[in-house]
C-alpha positions in Angstrom: 40.2 20.3 -199.2 39.9 16.9 -200.6 42.3 14.3 -199.2 44.7 12.9 -201.9 44.3 9.4 -200.3 40.6 9.6 -201.2 41.4 10.0 -204.9 44.0 7.4 -204.9 41.5 5.0 -203.1 38.8 5.7 -205.8 41.2 5.1 -208.8 42.4 1.8 -207.2 38.4 1.0 -206.6 37.7 2.3 -210.5 40.7 0.0 -211.6 39.4 -3.2 -209.7 35.7 -2.8 -210.8 36.8 -2.6 -214.4 39.4 -5.7 -214.2 36.6 -7.5 -212.5 33.8 -6.5 -215.2 36.6 -7.6 -217.8 37.1 -11.1 -216.2 33.6 -12.0 -216.0 32.9 -10.7 -219.4 35.7 -12.9 -220.8 34.1 -16.4 -219.4 30.2 -15.9 -219.9 30.5 -17.3 -223.1 31.8 -20.4 -221.7 29.7 -20.8 -218.8 27.4 -23.9 -219.0 25.4 -23.9 -215.7 22.5 -21.7 -215.6 23.3 -21.1 -211.7 26.7 -19.9 -212.5 26.4 -17.7 -215.2 23.0 -15.9 -212.6 26.0 -15.7 -210.0 28.2 -14.0 -212.2 25.9 -11.7 -213.7 24.6 -10.5 -210.7 28.2 -9.6 -209.5 28.4 -8.2 -212.8 25.4 -6.0 -212.2 26.6 -4.7 -208.7 30.1 -4.3 -210.3 28.4 -1.9 -212.8 26.4 0.0 -210.3 29.8 0.6 -208.1 31.3 1.6 -211.2 28.7 4.3 -211.8 29.0 5.5 -208.3 32.7 5.6 -208.5 32.8 7.4 -211.6 30.3 10.1 -210.2 33.0 10.6 -207.2 35.8 11.2 -209.6 34.0 13.1 -211.8 33.0 15.6 -208.6 37.1 15.3 -208.1 38.1 16.1 -211.8 39.8 13.1 -212.1 39.6 10.5 -214.7 39.9 7.4 -213.0 42.3 4.4 -213.4 42.6 1.6 -216.0 43.6 -1.9 -214.7 47.3 -2.4 -215.2 47.9 -3.4 -218.7 50.2 -6.4 -217.7 47.5 -7.6 -215.2 45.1 -7.7 -217.9 47.2 -9.3 -220.3 48.3 -11.9 -217.9 44.7 -12.4 -216.7 43.7 -12.8 -220.4 46.5 -15.6 -221.3 46.0 -17.6 -218.0 42.0 -17.6 -219.1 42.3 -18.7 -222.3 45.0 -21.2 -221.7 43.0 -22.9 -218.9 40.0 -22.9 -221.0 41.7 -24.4 -224.1 43.3 -27.1 -221.5 39.8 -27.8 -220.1 36.6 -26.0 -221.0 34.4 -26.4 -217.8 32.5 -24.4 -215.3 35.0 -26.0 -212.4 37.9 -23.9 -214.8 35.9 -20.6 -214.8 35.1 -21.0 -211.1 38.6 -21.7 -210.4 39.9 -18.8 -212.5 37.3 -16.4 -211.2 38.1 -17.7 -207.6 41.5 -16.6 -208.1 40.9 -13.2 -209.5 38.3 -12.1 -206.9 41.0 -13.5 -204.2 43.7 -11.0 -205.9 40.8 -8.3 -205.7 40.0 -8.6 -202.4 44.2 -8.7 -201.3 44.8 -5.6 -203.3 41.5 -3.6 -202.1 42.8 -4.7 -198.4 46.4 -3.5 -199.3 44.9 0.2 -200.9 42.7 0.4 -197.7 45.3 0.0 -195.4 47.8 2.3 -197.7 45.3 5.5 -198.0 44.2 5.6 -194.3 43.4 9.3 -194.8 40.6 8.6 -197.7 36.9 9.9 -196.8 34.7 7.2 -195.3 32.3 7.2 -198.7 35.4 5.9 -200.5 36.5 3.5 -198.0 32.8 2.4 -198.1 33.0 1.6 -201.7 36.2 -0.1 -201.2 34.7 -2.5 -198.4 31.4 -3.3 -200.6 33.8 -4.4 -203.4 35.7 -6.4 -201.2 32.2 -7.8 -200.0 31.0 -8.4 -203.7 34.5 -10.4 -204.4 34.0 -12.9 -201.4 30.5 -13.5 -202.0 31.3 -14.4 -205.2 34.0 -16.5 -204.1 31.3 -18.4 -201.5 28.5 -18.5 -204.2 30.7 -20.3 -207.0 32.8 -22.6 -204.4 30.1 -25.5 -205.4 31.6 -25.6 -209.1 35.2 -26.0 -207.9 
């Protein structure tokens, strides 16, 4: 029998990956630096790969996954657009993405602790997603 924690952790990873991709998509058209754009696109590509892996596991467990919280999505969109209207710059984008990554890392670590009985494959996916988010924040620090 599959542990419910496995499915719950996969759902949170699914929502996190979707939120990350959506956030990157929202800012890509505003990026001026080719280097920043490369970092964002590389991270987005890795998120997309993880998404396929997560979806495959969720399909195996006959689960539909999870969409990001509508309130969180809305707040993110409002904050992104307000900040870019006030100051459209790579620095603003790096600031927004760093905040989003930090929230993602915090949430995923919380879920890893909360769903301790999840299988190792799901925990590994969560850890890889955390590492992706942490790496992006390091890669884009030069733009803050």
